[in-house]
C-alpha positions as CSV (number, residue, x, y, z in Angstrom):
1,D,0.0,0.0,0.0
2,E,1.0,3.6,-0.4
3,I,0.6,6.4,2.1
4,K,0.8,10.2,2.0
5,C,4.3,11.5,2.6
6,K,4.8,15.0,4.1
7,G,2.1,16.5,1.8
8,Y,3.8,15.6,-1.5
9,G,3.8,12.5,-3.6
10,F,3.4,9.1,-2.0
11,S,5.7,6.9,0.1
12,R,5.9,3.2,0.6
13,I,5.3,1.8,4.0
14,D,9.1,1.8,4.5
15,G,9.1,5.5,3.9
16,T,10.7,5.6,0.5
17,T,9.5,5.9,-3.0
18,K,11.0,6.0,-6.5
19,A,11.3,9.5,-8.1
20,S,9.4,8.2,-11.1
21,E,6.6,6.9,-8.9
22,R,6.3,10.3,-7.0
23,Q,6.4,12.2,-10.3
24,N,3.8,10.0,-11.8
25,I,1.4,10.7,-8.9
26,I,2.0,14.4,-9.0
27,N,1.4,14.4,-12.8
């Protein structure tokens, strides 16, 4: 599952996410 991360993008449960994944959600 994915969770909100500090108001931008999304973060995996382990607290990390790929830049491409974050950008994809923002876009």
